[in-house]
TIRORO-755652 format. One record per residue (C-alpha): residue in one letter; x, y, z. Coordinates in steps of 0.5 Angstrom, whole numbers, plus 500, padded with zeros to 3 digits. Layout:
<atoms>
AXYZ/...
</atoms>
This chain:
<atoms>
X115502183/X110498187/X109503192/X104505187/X100499188/X100497195/X095492194/X100488190/X105483193/X111481189/X115475190/X122472188/X124466185/X131467183/X136461180/X142461184/X149462180/X145464174/X149464167/X152471165/X149475160/X152481157/X148487157/X147494160/X144495167/X140501167/X136499160/X135492163/X132495170/X127499166/X125492163/X124489170/X120495173/X116496166/X114489166/X113489174/X109495173/X105492167/X103486171/X100490177/X096494173/X093488170/X091486177/X086492179/X084488185/X090487188/X094480188/X101477187/X106478182/X112472181/X119475178/X123469177/X129467173/X132461171/X137458166/X134454159/X137451153/X133450147/X136445142/X131447137/X127453135/X121455140/X115457137/X112462141/X110470141/X116470137/X120464134/X126463139/X133461136/X136455139/X141456144/X143458151/X139463155/X138466161/X130468162/X126473167/X119471167/X114476170/X108473172/X101475174/X094472176/X090478173/X085480167/X089477162/X090480155/X085479149/X088476143/X087482139/X091486144/X097481145/X099483138/X099490139/X102491146/X109493144/X107498139/X108505141/X102509145/X098503144/X095502151/X088501155/X091504161/X088510164/X092516162/X094520168/X095513172/X098509168/X103512164/X104514157/X103506154/X111506152/X113502157/X112495153/X115499147/X121500151/X121493153/X121491146/X127495144/X132494149/X131486149/X132487141/X138491143/X141485147/X140480141/X134477146/X127475145/X120475149/X115470149/X108471152/X102466154/X096469157/X089467159/X082471160/X082472167/X087468169/X093471168/X100473164/X106470164/X112474160/X119471159/X124475157/X130470154/X137473153/X143469151/X148467156/X155470155/X161465156/X167470155/X169469162/X170462162/X175463157/X178469160/X178468167/X182462171/X178458176/X176460183/X179457189/X172453190/X172450182/X179449183/X177443188/X174439183/X180440177/X182433174/X188430173/X188430165/X183424165/X180423158/X173425157/X169424151/X164429149/X158426145/X153432142/X150433135/X150440136/X157443134/X157449139/X155445145/X160441144/X165447143/X162450150/X163443153/X170442151/X172449154/X169448160/X173441161/X179444158/X179449163/X178444169/X184440166/X181434163/X183432156/X177432151/X175428145/X168430142/X164427137/X157429134/X153422134/X152416138/X155412132/X161416132/X162415140/X161407139/X166407134/X171411137/X171407144/X171401140/X179403138/X180408144/X178409151/X175414155/X175415162/X168418162/X163419156/X158426157/X152423153/X147428150/X141425151/X137428145/X140428139/X136429132/X140424128/X141417129/X142414136/X140418142/X143418149/X140411152/X141408145/X148410145/X150408152/X146401151/X151400145/X157403149/X156398155/X156392150/X163393149/X165396156/X160394161/X164399166/X164405162/X163411166/X158416163/X154422165/X147424161/X146431159/X140435156/X136441156/X130438158/X128435166/X130429167/X126424163/X124417163/X130415158/X135419163/X133414168/X133408164/X140410162/X142410170/X139404171/X143401166/X150404170/X150411167/X152416173/X149423174/X144428170/X146435169/X141439165/X143444160/X146450160/X153448163/X155451169/X162450170/X163449178/X157444178/X159440171/X166440175/X163437181/X160432178/X165429173/X170429179/X166425183/X164420178/X171419176/X172418183/X166413185/X164418190/X156417189/X154423195/X148426192/X149433188/X143437186/X143441180/X140447183/X134451182/X131449175/X136443174/
</atoms>
């Protein structure tokens, strides 16, 4: 594919242990080929294309080229530094046969239509940002598939971080995020209680106990993770906790950590990383852990 553009260099930045998606390999391969080919065409004088993958959690709808529903995604990004796309063209680039490419050199103009159809078939979304003479970024969002968590046993490496029946309190205002966290933690041999707000967490801990609290930092209704933790430690200054969020580590996360909260983990959750963090927090092991690329 890129042999037609010897003046173009393709660089990869791939996240390790990217969450699984459910899809068809051949159509998805064509998506990548078409996006890279399109990026190469945009750089007639040569240049660099960056292809990267990342995991992202959206806690609310993202209004971009499409309205991208909240959820967990594996994201493919293809970034060029080419001529950019005019706004009037941007609205039409996925239409069949809509192309400004030179016929005989650049194909039929169906490439991006194939991309659109394939991503729709995979219940995914596309976002585009483009600046004239600065380049274009196309992000493809495909929902994460977590079926393997439910069907398969843990690997030998993950088994090294299995719990011993300790009780974990999961605090998250989004139902399916609570269910995902509970499924992972139960697989790792923890007892799990989940609540939908900081207020519910405080009420529970006044009457019962948890070996560790797993706190979502951003909750739309009521207290956020920092406020919740501030109230928790009024009653139990030694309460162990970790902080979770779909965003990068913020000042409020760091403030909670200064108050005594433990490590931060970025959504979407990865079984092995979450297992390591909780295992070491419960045992007081302060050895540094990395969230990996994008974490």
